[in-house]
C-alpha positions as CSV (number, residue, x, y, z in Angstrom):
1,X,9.9,17.3,-5.6
2,X,11.0,15.5,-8.8
3,X,8.4,14.4,-11.4
4,X,9.6,12.7,-14.7
5,X,13.1,14.2,-14.1
6,X,11.6,17.7,-13.7
7,X,12.1,19.5,-10.4
8,X,8.9,21.1,-9.1
9,X,9.3,23.9,-6.6
10,X,6.9,25.7,-4.3
11,X,3.3,24.6,-3.9
12,X,2.6,21.8,-6.3
13,X,-0.7,20.1,-7.1
14,X,-0.7,16.6,-8.6
15,X,-3.6,15.6,-10.9
16,X,-4.4,12.2,-12.2
17,X,-4.7,12.2,-15.9
18,X,-6.6,8.9,-15.8
19,X,-9.1,10.4,-13.4
20,X,-9.4,13.7,-15.3
21,X,-10.4,11.7,-18.4
22,X,-13.4,10.3,-16.6
23,X,-14.6,13.7,-15.2
24,X,-16.7,16.6,-16.5
25,X,-14.8,19.8,-16.9
26,X,-17.0,21.5,-14.3
27,X,-16.3,18.6,-11.9
28,X,-12.5,19.1,-12.4
29,X,-13.0,22.8,-11.8
30,X,-14.6,21.9,-8.4
31,X,-11.6,19.7,-7.5
32,X,-9.2,22.5,-8.4
33,X,-11.1,25.0,-6.4
34,X,-11.2,22.7,-3.4
35,X,-7.4,22.2,-3.5
36,X,-6.7,25.9,-4.1
37,X,-8.8,26.6,-1.0
38,X,-6.5,24.4,1.0
39,X,-3.5,26.4,-0.4
40,X,-5.2,29.7,0.5
41,X,-5.8,28.6,4.0
42,X,-2.2,27.2,4.4
43,X,-3.9,23.9,5.3
44,X,-1.2,21.7,3.6
45,X,1.6,23.6,5.3
46,X,-0.2,23.3,8.7
47,X,-0.7,19.5,8.2
48,X,2.8,19.0,7.0
49,X,4.3,20.7,10.0
50,X,2.0,19.0,12.5
51,X,2.6,15.4,11.3
52,X,6.3,15.3,12.2
53,X,5.6,16.9,15.6
54,X,3.0,14.2,16.4
55,X,5.5,11.5,15.3
56,X,8.2,13.0,17.6
57,X,5.7,13.2,20.4
58,X,5.0,9.5,20.0
59,X,8.7,8.8,20.3
60,X,8.8,10.7,23.6
61,X,5.8,8.8,24.9
62,X,7.5,5.5,24.2
63,X,10.6,6.7,26.1
64,X,8.4,7.8,29.1
65,X,6.6,4.5,29.1
66,X,9.9,2.5,29.0
67,X,11.2,4.0,32.2
68,X,9.3,3.0,35.4
69,X,10.2,6.3,37.0
70,X,8.6,8.4,34.2
71,X,5.7,6.1,33.5
72,X,3.2,8.2,35.6
73,X,4.1,11.1,33.4
74,X,3.5,8.9,30.3
75,X,-0.1,8.3,31.4
76,X,-0.7,12.1,31.8
77,X,0.9,12.9,28.5
78,X,-0.9,10.1,26.7
79,X,-4.2,11.6,27.9
80,X,-3.1,15.0,26.7
81,X,-2.2,13.5,23.3
82,X,-5.6,11.9,23.0
83,X,-7.4,15.2,23.8
84,X,-5.1,17.1,21.4
85,X,-5.9,14.7,18.6
86,X,-9.6,15.1,19.1
87,X,-9.2,18.9,18.8
88,X,-6.9,18.4,15.8
89,X,-9.3,16.1,14.1
90,X,-12.2,18.6,14.5
91,X,-10.0,21.4,13.1
92,X,-9.0,19.2,10.1
93,X,-12.7,18.5,9.4
94,X,-13.5,22.2,9.5
95,X,-10.7,22.8,7.0
96,X,-12.3,20.2,4.7
97,X,-15.7,21.8,5.0
98,X,-14.3,25.2,4.2
99,X,-12.6,23.9,1.1
100,X,-15.8,22.1,0.1
101,X,-17.8,25.2,0.5
102,X,-15.4,27.3,-1.7
103,X,-15.5,24.6,-4.4
104,X,-19.3,24.5,-4.4
105,X,-19.5,28.3,-4.6
106,X,-16.9,28.5,-7.4
107,X,-18.7,25.9,-9.5
108,X,-22.0,24.6,-8.2
109,X,-23.0,22.1,-5.4
110,X,-24.0,19.5,-8.0
111,X,-20.7,19.8,-9.9
112,X,-18.8,19.4,-6.6
113,X,-21.0,16.4,-5.6
114,X,-20.4,14.8,-9.0
115,X,-16.7,15.2,-8.5
116,X,-16.7,13.6,-5.1
117,X,-18.7,10.6,-6.4
118,X,-16.5,10.1,-9.4
119,X,-13.3,10.3,-7.4
120,X,-14.7,7.8,-4.8
121,X,-15.9,5.5,-7.6
122,X,-12.5,5.8,-9.4
123,X,-10.5,5.0,-6.3
124,X,-12.8,2.0,-5.5
125,X,-12.7,0.6,-9.1
126,X,-8.9,1.0,-9.5
127,X,-8.4,-0.6,-6.1
128,X,-10.5,-3.6,-7.1
129,X,-8.8,-4.0,-10.5
130,X,-5.3,-4.0,-8.9
131,X,-6.4,-6.3,-6.1
132,X,-7.8,-8.8,-8.5
133,X,-4.6,-8.8,-10.6
134,X,-2.4,-9.0,-7.5
135,X,-4.3,-12.1,-6.2
136,X,-3.6,-14.0,-9.4
137,X,-1.2,-16.9,-8.8
138,X,0.6,-16.8,-12.2
139,X,3.0,-14.5,-13.9
140,X,1.1,-11.6,-15.5
141,X,1.7,-11.3,-19.2
142,X,0.2,-7.8,-19.0
143,X,-1.2,-5.7,-16.2
144,X,-3.9,-4.0,-18.2
145,X,-5.1,-1.7,-15.4
146,X,-5.6,1.3,-17.6
147,X,-7.6,-0.6,-20.3
148,X,-9.9,-2.0,-17.6
149,X,-10.5,1.4,-16.2
150,X,-11.3,2.8,-19.6
151,X,-13.7,0.0,-20.5
152,X,-15.5,-0.4,-17.2
153,X,-15.4,2.8,-15.2
154,X,-18.8,4.2,-16.2
155,X,-20.8,1.0,-15.3
156,X,-18.8,0.7,-12.1
157,X,-19.6,4.3,-11.2
158,X,-23.3,3.6,-11.6
159,X,-23.2,0.5,-9.4
160,X,-21.0,2.3,-6.9
161,X,-23.4,5.2,-6.6
162,X,-26.2,2.7,-5.8
163,X,-24.5,1.4,-2.7
164,X,-26.7,1.6,0.4
165,X,-23.7,2.5,2.6
166,X,-22.3,5.1,0.2
167,X,-22.8,8.1,2.6
168,X,-20.5,6.6,5.2
169,X,-17.5,6.4,2.8
170,X,-14.4,8.6,3.4
171,X,-12.0,9.6,0.7
172,X,-8.3,9.2,1.5
173,X,-5.8,12.1,1.8
174,X,-2.1,12.3,2.3
175,X,-2.3,14.3,5.5
176,X,-5.9,14.6,6.7
177,X,-9.0,12.4,7.1
178,X,-12.0,13.6,5.2
179,X,-15.5,13.7,6.7
180,X,-18.0,11.0,5.5
181,X,-19.4,11.6,2.0
182,X,-23.0,12.2,3.2
183,X,-21.9,14.9,5.6
184,X,-19.8,16.7,3.0
185,X,-22.6,16.8,0.5
186,X,-25.2,17.8,3.1
187,X,-23.0,20.7,4.1
188,X,-23.1,22.1,0.5
189,X,-26.9,21.4,0.2
190,X,-26.9,18.2,-1.7
191,X,-28.6,15.4,0.3
192,X,-27.3,12.0,-0.8
193,X,-29.8,9.4,-1.9
194,X,-29.1,6.4,-4.2
195,X,-31.2,7.9,-6.9
196,X,-29.5,11.3,-6.7
197,X,-26.1,9.7,-6.6
198,X,-26.8,7.6,-9.7
199,X,-28.1,10.7,-11.6
200,X,-24.9,12.6,-10.8
201,X,-22.8,9.9,-12.6
202,X,-25.4,8.8,-15.1
203,X,-23.5,10.4,-18.0
204,X,-19.8,9.8,-18.9
205,X,-17.4,12.6,-18.1
206,X,-16.5,14.9,-21.0
207,X,-12.8,14.8,-20.1
208,X,-12.5,18.6,-20.9
209,X,-9.4,19.1,-18.7
210,X,-7.7,16.0,-20.1
211,X,-8.3,17.2,-23.7
212,X,-6.9,20.6,-22.9
213,X,-3.5,19.3,-21.7
214,X,-0.9,19.2,-24.4
215,X,0.2,15.6,-25.2
216,X,-2.0,14.3,-22.3
217,X,-2.5,10.9,-24.1
218,X,1.2,10.3,-24.6
219,X,2.1,11.4,-21.1
220,X,-0.6,9.2,-19.6
221,X,0.4,6.2,-21.7
222,X,4.0,6.5,-20.6
223,X,3.0,6.8,-17.0
224,X,0.8,3.8,-17.2
225,X,3.5,1.7,-18.9
226,X,5.9,2.5,-16.2
227,X,3.4,1.8,-13.4
228,X,2.1,-1.4,-14.9
229,X,5.6,-2.7,-15.5
230,X,6.5,-2.0,-11.8
231,X,3.2,-3.7,-10.8
232,X,4.0,-6.8,-12.8
233,X,7.5,-7.0,-11.4
234,X,6.4,-6.6,-7.8
235,X,3.6,-9.1,-8.3
236,X,6.0,-11.7,-9.7
237,X,8.4,-11.1,-6.8
238,X,5.6,-11.7,-4.3
239,X,4.6,-15.0,-6.0
240,X,7.8,-16.5,-4.7
241,X,6.5,-16.0,-1.2
242,X,3.2,-17.8,-1.9
243,X,4.3,-21.1,-3.3
244,X,5.4,-24.3,-1.7
245,X,6.2,-25.4,-5.3
246,X,4.3,-28.4,-6.6
247,X,4.5,-27.8,-10.3
248,X,7.4,-26.9,-12.7
249,X,5.8,-23.5,-13.2
250,X,5.7,-22.7,-9.5
251,X,9.2,-24.0,-9.0
252,X,10.5,-21.8,-11.9
253,X,8.8,-18.7,-10.3
254,X,10.3,-19.4,-6.8
255,X,13.8,-20.3,-8.1
256,X,14.0,-17.1,-10.1
257,X,13.9,-15.1,-6.8
258,X,15.5,-17.8,-4.7
259,X,18.1,-19.6,-6.8
260,X,20.5,-22.2,-5.4
261,X,23.4,-20.5,-3.5
262,X,26.7,-21.5,-2.1
263,X,28.8,-19.6,0.4
264,X,32.2,-21.0,1.1
265,X,33.8,-21.1,4.5
266,X,37.2,-22.2,5.9
267,X,35.8,-25.5,7.2
268,X,32.9,-26.1,4.9
269,X,30.3,-24.7,2.5
270,X,26.8,-23.5,3.1
271,X,24.4,-24.6,0.4
272,X,20.8,-23.3,0.1
273,X,17.9,-23.5,-2.3
274,X,14.2,-22.8,-2.0
275,X,13.5,-26.0,-0.1
276,X,16.6,-26.9,2.0
277,X,19.8,-25.8,3.7
278,X,23.0,-27.8,3.9
279,X,26.4,-27.4,5.5
280,X,28.9,-29.7,4.1
281,X,29.9,-31.1,7.5
282,X,26.4,-32.5,7.9
283,X,25.6,-36.0,6.7
284,X,22.4,-34.7,4.9
285,X,20.3,-31.8,3.8
286,X,17.8,-30.3,6.2
287,X,14.4,-29.3,4.7
288,X,12.9,-26.1,5.9
289,X,9.7,-28.1,6.6
290,X,11.7,-30.1,9.2
291,X,13.1,-27.1,11.1
292,X,11.5,-26.4,14.5
293,X,13.6,-23.4,15.5
294,X,17.0,-21.8,15.0
295,X,19.2,-20.2,17.7
296,X,22.5,-18.3,17.4
297,X,24.6,-19.0,20.4
298,X,28.2,-17.8,20.9
299,X,28.7,-17.5,17.1
300,X,27.2,-20.9,16.4
301,X,23.9,-21.3,14.6
302,X,22.0,-24.2,16.1
303,X,19.2,-25.7,14.0
304,X,16.7,-27.9,15.8
305,X,14.7,-30.1,13.4
306,X,12.4,-33.0,13.5
307,X,13.3,-36.2,11.6
308,X,12.6,-39.5,13.3
309,X,12.6,-37.6,16.5
310,X,14.2,-34.3,17.6
311,X,17.6,-33.6,16.2
312,X,20.1,-30.8,16.1
313,X,22.7,-29.5,13.6
314,X,25.1,-26.6,14.0
315,X,27.1,-24.2,11.8
316,X,30.1,-22.4,13.3
317,X,29.5,-19.0,11.7
318,X,33.1,-17.8,12.2
319,X,34.1,-20.2,9.5
320,X,32.7,-17.7,7.0
321,X,35.0,-15.0,8.3
322,X,33.9,-11.6,6.8
323,X,30.9,-13.3,5.1
324,X,29.3,-14.6,8.3
325,X,26.7,-11.8,8.4
326,X,25.9,-12.5,4.7
327,X,25.5,-16.2,5.5
328,X,23.1,-15.5,8.4
329,X,21.1,-13.1,6.4
330,X,20.8,-15.6,3.5
331,X,19.6,-18.4,5.8
332,X,17.1,-16.1,7.3
333,X,15.9,-14.8,3.9
334,X,15.4,-18.3,2.5
335,X,13.8,-19.8,5.6
336,X,11.5,-16.7,6.0
337,X,10.3,-17.2,2.4
338,X,9.3,-20.8,3.3
339,X,7.5,-19.6,6.4
340,X,5.6,-16.9,4.5
341,X,4.6,-19.5,1.9
342,X,3.3,-21.8,4.7
343,X,1.3,-19.0,6.2
344,X,-0.1,-18.0,2.9
345,X,-1.2,-21.5,2.0
346,X,-2.9,-22.0,5.4
347,X,-4.8,-18.7,4.9
348,X,-5.8,-19.8,1.5
349,X,-7.2,-23.1,2.7
350,X,-9.0,-21.3,5.6
351,X,-10.7,-19.0,3.1
352,X,-11.9,-21.9,1.0
353,X,-13.3,-23.9,4.0
């Protein structure tokens, strides 16, 4: 595994610097103890080996279902798979409870409970910040995710801990599902009530682990800068799939990702932009909004569109020789962008009404 151009070998534990900054040292100790317990029980190795096997088993099931002769076998094996996953899920839950117990014994039940609450609150808060930024329909000058976490995490953690449905939340994990929060805390002797939960996160974390890591601030800043830049770039790319451009700003965003293109063929040129397609043998452009459907038939792309009644235009793809696959993919790419934008705008209107 490579991290910042450094190769990590063997068992490797990844820790969020941004999260460590918000936690007490004892809470971070509990997290480490929990993860070390997974290592000591070979839980990560077990899960890592089981996941590919389940994926392969799913492929076999699809093959069995696709053949009428083997379909009766499929139903039997599908039932077996369901029973196996029930057993697997129970075993995974027991592994989590074991790791929780070791973490609580290594530190204290309250430290472990505080760690779980802060991790859940952090995940919820960061998710909300990123979702709010992602939903903005303008180019982001900055994606100040880290600054918002720094400024608002403690107050968010307090309101998060007051949620009436807090006990039913489950934390995510790369390989396993975790038991609900209330069950995990009850198992270590900390019943979860809103008052107790708020008390556990009432003070800001001391960030002891963060402060003990050499150059933690510089490392974190560099990681955030890289992440926030990738976030901004991806957000801007998705904006092109949201707009049926009505303003100069929207058109600039869409054209940046979908500029005007020309593909030359032996008997004509294909011309596309974010709103229309044209083949030089046609008398006029065809707007994407006019297209009813497209069909590739014997090397000819037939475009059925509606303009003063139903009409049809065609492009002999062989005219583009070695570039015919490129031409087809480009048409599909540009038209798919338009369809995505239509769907997005309809959903947006439905949410408003």
